[in-house]
N, C-alpha and C positions, 0 to 999 in steps of 0.2 A: 364466382361467375367469371367467365373469360372476357377478355377485352372486346372481342368481336361481338359477343352477345350483349355486353353492357351498352354498346352504342345503339343497339336496336331496342333496348328496353322501353324508352318513352313511346316509341311507335307501337309496341306490343300492348302497353297499358292503354293507350288511346284506342286501339282497335277493339280491345276487350270492353272498354267503356261504351263505345259506339254500339256494341251488341246490346248492352243494357238499355241504352237510350232508345234504340229501335223498339224495344218492348214497352218501356215506360211512356214514350211520347204519345202513344195511342190510348193509354189507359188513364191518363190524368189530363186535366185541363190547365194545370200549372205550366207556365212558360219557363220558369226558373227551377231547375232541378239541382239542388245543392248536394254536393258530396255523393254522387252516385257510385263512385268507385274510389278506393284508397289503396296505395301500395307504398309502404315505408313512409316517407315524408311527402309523397305526391298525392294530391287530391284532385279528382276530376269533377268539375261542376259544369252544367250545361244550360244554355239559354236556347230554348226551342222557339222558333218563330211561328207565326200563325199557320204558315204553309208547311210546317214541320221540317224546314231545313235545319239540320242539326248544327256550350262552352261555359268558380265565380264567387268571389267574395263581393262585398258591396261596391268596391271600385270597378271591378270587372262587370258586375251586374249593371251598374249605371252606364258603363261604356256600351254594353250590348243593347240596352234599352234605347240609348241615343242613336246607335247604328240602326236599330229597328225602325225608329221614328223617321230617320232620314231615308231609309229604304222605302217606307210607305209613301213619304212625300215625293220621292222621285218617281215611283210607280203611278202616282196620281197626277203628276205633272203632264199636262196635255202636250207640251213641247218635247217631251222625252220619248224616244223610241227604245223599248227594251232591247238590250243587247248592243246598242250603238255606243260608240266611244264618246267620251266627253272631249269636246274640242276647245273649250274655253281655257284661257291661261289662268294660272293660280293667282290669287288675290295679290300676292306680293309683286307680281309682274305688271299689274295694272297701274 
């Protein structure tokens, strides 16, 4: 494989995996799709949210579950307007 092609390999693998995810996301109720695609030592796993926004070993899975929980909490927050920027300072600056 040429050097120019090698730099684009991860993107190609990801795009191919996203095609698989688009098919699987609507046929299963599972949110965690483990090892949907493999290439050499690269494994693609995905966490699909309830609204099917399309990524996982246990550490990554727990990360995405926590992100999903925070995402839902922010959407349910009556003081948050979707799409607005967060204007509060980080906790370390308070």
